[in-house]
N, C-alpha and C positions, 0 to 999 in steps of 0.2 A: 468446606465452605469457601465461596468465592471471595477473594481479597483484592481483586483488580480494582484500580482506581480509574474512573472515567470523568473527564473534564466536558461539561455540557455548554456549548456557547450559542445562544440564540437571544434575540431581543424581544421574543414574544412569550410573556410570563406563563401564559396557559400551557404552551408547548413545553416550556421548561418543567413545569410541574407534572405533566403527564408522563414525560420521559423519566424524570427523577423517580416518581412513584414506582414506575414499571421496573427501573434498574435496581432500586433498593429491595424491592420485593424479591428480586433475584440475587440479592446479596452482594451488589456491586457497592463500592464506595463512591459517592458523587459529589463532584464540585460544579458550581454554576458560575457563568458570567454572561452579562447581558450586552456586552460590547467588546470590541477587539483589544482595546487598551488593557481592561480588566483580564480578558483571556490570556494575554501574553504575560502579564504579572503573575496570574495564577499557574500558568504552565511552568514558569521558572521555580515557583515556590513549591508546588506539589509533585512536579515530575510525574503526570498521570501516564498510566499504561496505554490509554487511547483518548483521542479527542473527537467528540461529535460536534461538527462545525457548521453553523448556518452561513451562507455566503451573504445574505443582505443584512449587514450590521450598521449601526447608526453613525460610527466614527470611521474606524479602519475597515475596509472591506474583507469579507472572509477569505477571499483570493490572496490578499496581502498577508493576512494572519497565517494562512497556510505556508505561504512562501517564507515568511520569516521562521516559523517552527521548522520547516524543512531544510532550512539553510545550517542548521546545527543539530538536528535531531531526527531519527528514523521512526519515532513514535507513530504508530498507525492513526491516520486521519480519515474519519467518515464525513463526507459533505452532506448536509441537508440543504435543499434549495428548492425555491418556487420556479426556478429557471429550468424549464423542461426540453429546451432544444439540445440537439446533439452537440453543436458548437459550444454552448455554455458548458455543458458537462466535460467535454473534451479539454476546454480551457482550465477547468478547476483540476483535472488530472495532470494536465502539464505543469501545474504549479506544485505538484507533489502529493495530492490526495491519493489514498488507496482505494477508496470506494465511494459511492454517492447513493443517495435516495432522494426521491422528489416529494415534495409535500402536495397533498396530504399523504401520510404514510401510516402503516400498521406498526404499532409498538412491538408486536411479536416478531414481525419481519426485521425491525430495527434491532432487536435483541439477538435474533439469528446472525445478522451481518456482524454486529460487535463480536460475538463468541467466535465466528469464523476468523475475523481479523486477529483477535487474540491468540487464537489457536495457532495461526501462521506465524505470529510473533514470537511465540513461545511453545515450539512443538514438543510433545513428550519426549523424555529421554530415550525411550525405547525405539523411536523413530529416527534417532540421529545416527550418523555414522561416527565411528570413533577417531577418525584422522581426517585431515584436509585432502581435498582432491586437487591435483595440480593439472594444468593444461597449457599448452604452448611453451614447453620448457619451463614450467614454473612461473610464467608471466601472469597466469591467472590461477588464484588459489581460493578454494571454496571450502570453509570450515562449517559444517553443519552443526557440530556441537556447540562452538562458540557463536554460531549465526553470524559469521563474518566472511567477507570477501576482501581479498588483497589483489591489487593490480601492481605488477612490477614492485612488489614488497610494500606498497602503500595501501592503507585501509580505504576501502570504497565504502560510503555510507549509503548502503540501499535500504530501501523500504522493505517490510516483510513480503509485500506483493511482488517486488522486483526480485527479491531473493528466491521466492517460490518460482517465479517465471524463469530465472537463470537455472535453477536446479532441474525443472522440467526439460529444458533444452539440452543441458549437459548430459541427462540421463541417457539420451539417445542420440550421440553425435552423427551428424550428416542425415538424419532423418528430418524431412519436411513436416512441420506441424502446420495445420490449418489454423487460422485465426479462431474459428469456432472451437477446434480442440484445446487450444490454449486458454480460452475463456473458461471452458469446462474444467480443465486440469487445475487452474489456480483459483478459480471462484466457485465452482461447484455446478452441477447440473441445473440447479434451480435458480441460477443467477440470470435475471433478465436484463442484460445490457447490451451496449452496442459492441459489436466486434471490433469497429474502429478504436476503441479504448485500448486494444491490445497494441496498436500501433504507437499509441502515446506512451505506453509503458515501455515499449521496446526503444522508443527514442530516448526516453529518460534513462533506461538501463544502458544503451550504448554510450551516452555521455558519460556516465559514472565508471565505466570500465575502459574508457579511452578508445572506443571503436569507431570507425568511419563507415557510414553506410555505402559510401562510394568505393571504397577499398576496405572491406571488412576484414578484421583480424579474427574475429570471433563469431558474430552473428551475421548471417547472410539473409537479405529478402529473397524468397522464392515468389517471383511475380505470379499473380493469379492464384496463390496458394496461401502462403504465410511466411514462415521463417524456419531457418535451421541453423544449428550450431556447428562450426566448421572444423573444429579440433578435437581429435580423441584425447582421452585422458593420458597423462604422462605415465609410463611404466615404472 
């Protein structure tokens, strides 16, 4: 039985009712908010496992709600938006969202995206490694069991998607991954997204692990291709 808790944030009552009914049918526990202020209050009170967040809210914008949540939490955030341009979507990802869907949308696809985000946030125990992996003389530590990353001993607050992206890169150091490969590896073959979103997630990831794109310590840009991880695992 699914016991994951979802916070739905949208000012359109009809949309809230449809999503809520579909998620509850699939045994999720659902809370609703119709504006940004209520959303932030509910988030602090119920500590949901995932947030479905509309960007067009009547008081605080969805982008600002996302930024505030992300400043203190790595809880997965899925954006719902009527804004369909690439720039709008990239802006939301820069503020810390993990995934997005444009309106109108299929409730079935929304459920699949939620399931995928929660799976990345809470991977099965048998898929985890038993101890932390260290890179760069211990400067970067990745603990899959705890789902934690430390940089020079300090905890880096990565989103589940950023964690998965770092895992993919470190699994094959020195190998150049194309953006298309990375999209498929972290979000699945059926994800219909912009490859440019990988650039956004890499930018956010670099900031959190203290990497400089001009003089990279860990992640290098392979021009015309994508990205590669520079450091082999510590022995």
